[in-house]
C-alpha positions in Angstrom: -11.1 -38.6 19.4 -7.6 -39.5 18.2 -4.2 -38.2 19.4 -0.9 -38.5 17.6 2.4 -37.3 19.0 5.7 -37.7 17.2 9.2 -36.5 17.8 11.5 -35.4 15.0 15.1 -35.5 16.3 17.3 -32.5 15.6 14.8 -30.9 13.2 15.2 -27.3 14.3 12.7 -24.6 13.1 12.4 -21.0 14.4 9.5 -20.2 16.6 7.8 -17.8 14.2 7.6 -20.5 11.5 6.3 -23.0 14.0 3.6 -20.6 15.3 2.3 -20.3 11.7 2.5 -24.0 11.0 0.6 -24.8 14.3 -2.1 -22.3 13.3 -2.4 -23.8 9.8 -2.7 -27.4 11.1 -5.2 -26.3 13.8 -7.4 -25.0 11.0 -7.7 -28.3 9.2 -11.2 -29.8 9.1 -11.7 -32.2 12.0 -8.5 -31.2 13.8 -9.4 -30.2 17.4 -5.9 -29.1 18.6 -2.4 -29.0 17.3 1.0 -28.0 18.5 4.2 -28.0 16.4 7.0 -26.7 18.5 10.6 -27.2 19.6 10.7 -29.4 22.7 11.7 -26.7 25.2 10.5 -27.0 28.8 8.0 -24.3 28.1 6.5 -26.0 25.1 6.5 -29.4 26.8 4.5 -27.8 29.7 2.1 -26.5 27.1 1.8 -30.0 25.6 0.8 -31.4 28.9 -1.7 -28.6 29.5 -3.3 -29.4 26.1 -3.7 -33.0 27.5 -1.3 -34.7 25.1 1.0 -37.5 26.3 4.5 -36.3 27.0 7.0 -38.1 24.7 10.0 -39.8 26.5 13.6 -38.8 26.0 12.9 -35.5 24.2 15.1 -32.4 24.3 15.1 -28.8 23.2 16.8 -29.6 19.8 13.9 -31.9 18.9 10.7 -31.0 17.1 7.4 -32.2 18.6 4.3 -32.7 16.5 1.0 -33.2 18.4 -2.3 -33.4 16.6 -5.7 -34.2 18.0 -8.4 -35.0 15.6 -12.0 -36.1 15.6 -10.8 -39.4 14.0 -7.8 -41.0 12.3 -8.7 -39.4 9.0 -8.6 -35.9 10.5 -5.2 -36.6 12.0 -4.0 -37.7 8.6 -5.3 -34.5 7.1 -3.4 -32.6 9.8 -0.2 -34.5 9.0 -0.7 -33.7 5.3 -1.1 -30.0 6.0 1.9 -30.1 8.2 4.0 -31.5 5.4 2.8 -28.9 3.0 3.5 -26.0 5.5 7.0 -27.3 6.3 7.8 -27.7 2.6 6.5 -24.2 1.9 8.8 -22.9 4.6 11.8 -24.5 3.1 11.7 -27.8 4.8 11.0 -30.2 2.0 13.1 -33.2 1.0 15.5 -31.0 -1.1 16.3 -28.9 1.9 17.4 -31.9 3.8 20.2 -32.5 1.3 22.0 -29.4 2.5 23.5 -29.6 6.0 22.4 -26.5 7.8 25.1 -24.5 9.8 25.0 -25.3 13.5 25.9 -21.7 14.7 25.2 -18.2 13.6 28.9 -17.7 13.1 29.1 -20.7 10.7 26.1 -19.3 8.8 27.9 -15.9 8.5 30.9 -17.6 7.0 28.6 -19.0 4.3 27.2 -15.6 3.6 30.1 -13.1 3.7 28.0 -10.3 2.4 25.5 -10.6 5.2 25.2 -7.7 7.7 22.2 -8.7 9.9 21.1 -11.8 11.8 17.6 -12.5 13.0 17.3 -14.5 16.2 14.0 -16.2 17.0 14.6 -18.8 19.6 13.1 -19.3 23.1 14.2 -16.4 25.4 16.6 -18.3 27.6 18.7 -19.2 24.5 18.5 -15.9 22.7 21.5 -14.2 24.4 24.0 -16.8 23.3 22.8 -16.7 19.7 22.7 -12.9 19.6 26.2 -12.7 21.0 27.5 -15.2 18.5 26.0 -12.9 15.7 27.8 -9.8 17.2 31.1 -11.7 17.4 30.6 -12.6 13.7 30.4 -8.9 12.9 26.6 -8.9 12.3 24.0 -6.5 13.7 21.1 -8.5 15.1 17.4 -8.4 15.4 16.1 -10.4 18.4 12.5 -11.4 17.8 12.6 -13.5 21.0 10.9 -12.2 24.1 11.4 -13.1 27.8 15.1 -12.2 27.6 16.4 -10.9 31.0 16.9 -7.2 31.0 20.5 -7.4 32.3 21.4 -9.6 29.3 19.7 -7.0 27.0 22.0 -4.4 28.4 25.1 -6.6 27.9 24.2 -7.3 24.3 23.7 -3.6 23.5 26.9 -2.6 25.2 28.7 -5.3 23.2 27.1 -4.0 20.0 28.3 -0.5 20.7 31.8 -1.7 21.2 31.7 -3.3 17.8 29.9 -0.5 15.9 26.8 -2.7 15.4 23.1 -2.4 16.3 20.9 -4.7 18.4 17.2 -4.5 17.6 15.2 -6.0 20.4 14.8 -8.2 22.4 11.1 -8.6 21.7 11.5 -6.7 18.4 8.5 -7.8 16.4 8.8 -5.5 13.5 11.5 -4.0 11.3 12.1 -2.9 7.7 15.7 -2.7 6.5 16.3 -1.4 3.0 12.8 -2.4 2.0 12.9 -5.9 3.5 10.3 -6.6 6.2 11.3 -8.6 9.2 9.0 -10.2 11.8 5.5 -8.8 11.6 5.8 -6.3 8.7 3.3 -4.5 6.5 3.9 -4.0 2.8 4.8 -0.3 2.5 6.2 1.8 -0.3 9.9 2.9 -0.3 10.4 6.5 0.6 12.3 9.1 2.6 11.0 8.5 6.2 13.1 6.5 8.7 11.7 5.2 11.9 13.2 4.3 15.2 10.6 2.4 17.2 10.6 1.1 20.7 7.4 -0.6 19.7 6.3 -3.2 17.2 2.6 -2.4 16.5 3.4 1.2 17.0 5.8 1.1 14.1 3.3 -0.8 12.0 0.6 1.8 12.7 2.9 4.6 11.8 4.1 2.9 8.6 0.5 2.1 7.6 -0.6 5.7 8.1 2.4 7.0 6.2 1.5 4.6 3.4 -2.2 5.7 3.4 -0.8 9.3 3.0 1.3 8.3 0.1 4.6 8.6 1.9 7.2 5.8 1.9 9.7 4.4 4.4 13.5 4.0 4.1 14.1 1.9 7.2 12.1 1.1 10.3 14.5 0.1 13.1 12.8 -1.6 16.0 14.8 -1.4 19.3 12.6 -3.4 21.7 9.9 -2.2 24.0 12.3 -1.8 27.0 14.9 0.2 25.2 13.7 3.5 26.6 13.4 2.2 30.2 15.6 3.5 32.9 17.5 0.2 33.0 18.4 0.1 29.3 18.7 3.9 28.9 17.9 4.1 25.1 21.1 2.4 24.1 19.8 1.1 20.7 17.6 4.1 20.1 20.6 6.4 20.2 22.6 4.1 18.0 19.7 3.8 15.5 19.4 7.6 15.3 23.0 7.9 14.4 22.6 5.3 11.6 19.6 6.9 10.1 21.2 10.4 10.3 24.1 9.0 8.2 21.8 7.3 5.7 21.5 9.3 2.5 18.1 7.7 1.7 16.6 9.1 4.9 15.3 12.7 4.8 13.1 12.6 7.8 13.3 10.6 11.1 10.4 9.6 13.4 11.1 8.3 16.8 8.2 6.5 18.6 7.9 4.6 21.9 5.6 3.4 24.5 5.6 5.6 27.6 9.4 6.0 28.4 11.4 6.8 31.5 11.4 10.6 31.8 15.2 10.9 32.0 15.7 8.7 28.9 13.1 10.6 27.0 15.0 13.9 27.5 18.2 12.3 26.3 16.5 11.0 23.2 14.9 14.4 22.5 18.2 16.2 22.9 20.0 13.7 20.6 17.3 14.0 18.0 17.4 17.8 18.0 21.1 17.7 17.3 20.9 15.5 14.2 21.6 16.9 10.7 18.4 15.1 9.5 15.1 16.6 10.7 13.6 14.4 13.4 10.2 14.3 15.1 10.0 12.5 18.5 6.7 10.9 19.5 6.8 9.4 23.0 3.3 8.2 24.0 2.0 9.6 27.3 -0.7 11.9 28.7 -0.6 15.2 27.0 1.6 13.9 24.1 0.8 13.5 20.5 -0.8 10.2 19.5 0.6 8.2 16.6 -1.8 9.6 14.1 -1.0 13.2 15.1 2.7 12.3 14.8 2.2 11.2 11.2 0.1 14.2 10.4 3.1 16.4 11.4 5.2 14.8 8.7 2.6 14.3 6.0 0.0 17.1 6.6 -2.6 14.4 6.1 -5.7 15.0 8.3 -8.2 12.3 7.1 -7.8 8.5 7.2 -9.7 5.6 5.7 -12.7 4.3 7.7 -15.6 2.0 7.1 -18.7 3.0 9.2 -20.8 0.3 10.8 -23.9 -0.7 8.7 -26.2 0.6 11.4 -25.2 4.0 13.0 -23.6 3.5 16.4 -25.4 5.8 18.9 -24.3 6.8 22.4 -25.1 4.3 25.1 -24.2 3.7 28.7 -21.8 1.0 29.9 -18.2 0.1 30.2 -15.4 0.1 27.5 -13.5 -3.1 27.0 -10.4 -3.1 24.8 -9.1 -6.5 23.5 -5.7 -5.7 21.9 -3.0 -7.7 20.1 -0.6 -4.8 20.0 0.8 -3.4 23.2 1.5 0.1 21.9 -1.9 0.4 20.3 -3.4 -0.7 23.7 -1.3 2.0 25.5 -2.4 4.6 23.0 -6.1 3.7 23.4 -5.8 3.7 27.2 -4.2 7.2 27.2 -7.0 8.5 25.0 -9.8 6.7 26.9 -8.6 7.6 30.4 -8.5 11.3 29.6 -12.3 11.2 29.3 -13.5 8.2 31.1 -11.2 8.0 34.0 -9.3 4.9 35.2 -8.9 2.1 32.7 -7.8 -1.2 34.3 -5.2 -3.2 32.4 -2.5 -5.9 32.5 -0.2 -3.1 31.2 -1.6 -0.3 33.3 -0.8 3.4 32.9 -0.7 3.6 36.7 0.1 0.8 39.2 -3.2 1.2 41.0 -5.0 0.5 37.7 -3.5 -3.1 37.4 -5.8 -6.0 36.7 -5.8 -9.0 39.0 -4.2 -12.2 37.7 -7.4 -13.5 36.2 -7.7 -10.3 34.1 -11.3 -9.7 35.4 -12.6 -6.4 36.8 -15.6 -4.1 36.5 -15.6 -0.8 34.8 -13.4 0.1 31.9 -10.8 -2.5 31.0 -8.2 -2.9 28.2 -6.0 -6.0 27.8 -2.8 -6.5 25.8 -3.1 -10.1 24.7 0.4 -9.8 23.2 2.1 -9.2 26.6 4.9 -11.6 27.4 2.9 -13.2 30.2 0.2 -14.2 27.8 2.4 -15.5 25.0 4.5 -18.0 26.9 4.1 -21.3 25.1 1.4 -20.1 22.7 1.3 -18.1 19.4 1.1 -14.4 19.5 -2.5 -13.1 19.1 -1.7 -11.6 15.8 -1.3 -15.2 14.6 -3.8 -17.0 16.9 -6.9 -15.0 17.9 -8.5 -17.7 20.1 -7.9 -16.0 23.4 -9.5 -12.7 22.1 -12.4 -14.5 20.5 -13.1 -16.3 23.8 -12.9 -13.0 25.8 -15.1 -11.2 23.2 -17.8 -13.8 23.8 -17.5 -13.2 27.5 -17.8 -9.4 27.2 -20.9 -9.9 25.0 -22.6 -11.6 28.0 -21.6 -8.9 30.5 -24.6 -6.6 30.9 -22.3 -3.7 32.0 -20.4 -3.6 28.7 -21.4 -1.0 26.1 -18.5 -0.9 23.7 -15.8 -3.3 22.7 -12.6 -1.9 21.0 -10.1 -4.1 19.4 -7.3 -4.1 16.8 -6.7 -6.3 13.7 -3.2 -6.3 12.4 -2.4 -7.3 8.9 0.9 -7.9 7.1 3.5 -10.7 6.6 3.8 -13.0 9.6 0.3 -12.3 10.9 -2.9 -14.4 10.5 -3.4 -14.9 6.7 -7.1 -14.1 7.1 -8.0 -12.6 10.5 -11.4 -11.5 9.4 -12.4 -15.1 8.7 -12.3 -15.6 12.5 -12.9 -12.1 13.9 -15.9 -11.2 11.8 -18.0 -14.2 12.8 -16.9 -13.6 16.4 -18.0 -10.0 16.2 -21.3 -10.9 14.6 -21.9 -13.6 17.3 -21.1 -11.2 20.1 -23.5 -8.6 18.9 -26.2 -11.2 18.4 -25.6 -12.5 22.0 -25.9 -9.0 23.4 -29.0 -8.3 21.4 -30.6 -11.5 22.8 -30.0 -9.9 26.2 -31.7 -6.7 25.2 -28.4 -4.7 24.6 -27.0 -3.0 21.5 -23.2 -3.8 21.7 -21.0 -1.5 19.7 -17.8 -3.0 18.3 -15.0 -0.7 17.0 -12.0 -2.0 15.2 -8.6 -0.4 14.5 -7.4 -2.1 11.3 -3.6 -1.8 11.0 -2.8 -2.5 7.4 -2.0 -1.3 3.9 -3.4 -1.8 0.4 -0.4 -4.0 -0.4 -0.7 -6.5 2.5 -1.4 -10.1 1.5 -4.6 -10.3 3.5 -6.3 -7.6 1.3 -7.1 -4.6 3.5 -10.3 -3.7 1.7 -11.6 -7.3 1.9 -10.7 -7.5 5.6 -12.4 -4.2 6.3 -15.5 -5.1 4.4 -15.9 -8.4 6.3 -15.5 -6.7 9.7 -17.9 -3.9 8.6 -20.5 -6.4 7.4 -20.3 -8.1 10.9 -21.4 -4.8 12.4 -18.1 -3.1 13.4 -17.0 0.5 12.7 -13.6 0.1 11.2 -10.8 2.7 11.3 -7.2 2.7 9.9 -6.2 5.1 12.7 -6.1 3.5 16.1 -6.4 6.9 17.8 -9.6 7.6 15.7 -11.0 4.2 16.7 -10.3 4.9 20.4 -11.9 8.4 20.2 -15.0 7.0 18.5 -15.3 4.2 21.1 -15.0 6.8 23.9 -17.5 9.1 22.2 -20.1 6.4 22.2 -19.9 6.2 26.0 -19.1 9.8 26.9 -22.0 11.0 24.7 -24.4 9.0 26.8 
């Protein structure tokens, strides 16, 4: 085994780019592990936990490259792939000839027509960068998570004073005038505008709209905490006003994870008073799921699905959900718990349904692997599926498990070929269960569109061939999974 660790002084790259680069280098033949990241305390801690030597005299403005290979040749192949990825992302030799701006405000001076800044830095540094953007007269999308909630409120109040919009923190998805930001699917332009306190929830709605032949004007993410009691829907209300004034938007959809009740009422009242027709979809028991919300706008009632090669019949056992998207996990838990009873989770619907720190429990369990606590110092599961693949193998060995439900999210920013990893993992899990005398059912919610770079039909076909029943609608996938157990 050969380790190589190098430090590139002052070579800043945003965290989204580096997540993708790390993933690409890790996939090189013979490379056992790789980390390409800014040398923040969090990433240095991850470096140590990956058993790499900690480089001396390194700081948060430095780029750390760590590659572990089966031999020196594997490490060299990893370095070559690193150079290719950085060049593709705009970091080749030509890029070094242009001195990059050192602040957001300096960048804004170089682009006087710009109206929006995207901040993707470690959470502790996001507030200063976002405030710099607001002071430069720019609205801001904050991709960063782990930003303290009191700083989120300060940013949103500052934006309101300046007539600007803050999307986030932890805003993973947005579409502004047809341009996708963060994790974004390829959708057709059209008359529907979204305000979303949810990333994968927005992706699911846009994908269903696209499947129904309806396009999107803008999708304004506001961060998963915006409809909490502490934040009070500050960005949601501002985004509603912006879409109401937008001549390209003829219909508004508002969607959120389960909100604070008093904030939900304020949003509903504001939406009802708009000149533009608005439909409010706030997940919770007794409320419309995301698919029903889209059906209200499009009148579509059927959605693409790819049945498992062998019919999935009712069976006893527990349901295990392994999700990359928090809102999709919430939606599935709401649907499942209405029939099956308590569903334990790291993002529980009720406090008494919380999972212990090791995320292990009997009975029905659903895990959001994209939760902040599970993404500190590691790529989001929409980029790196390794934690879910490991957990899927464990569920296959558990004799109490009857059905596994999971999501696969396509689009820009996500894994360029998720089925290449997930399909073999599903096939292996089903074979392991069969060796133990069990027929394990796997149900997949595939969040994507025909235009996504991964190729939705190809992804669905590979997952189906591995033995999964694949649905474009997450709600339909959850109901199918529940039906397999409830029917027993």
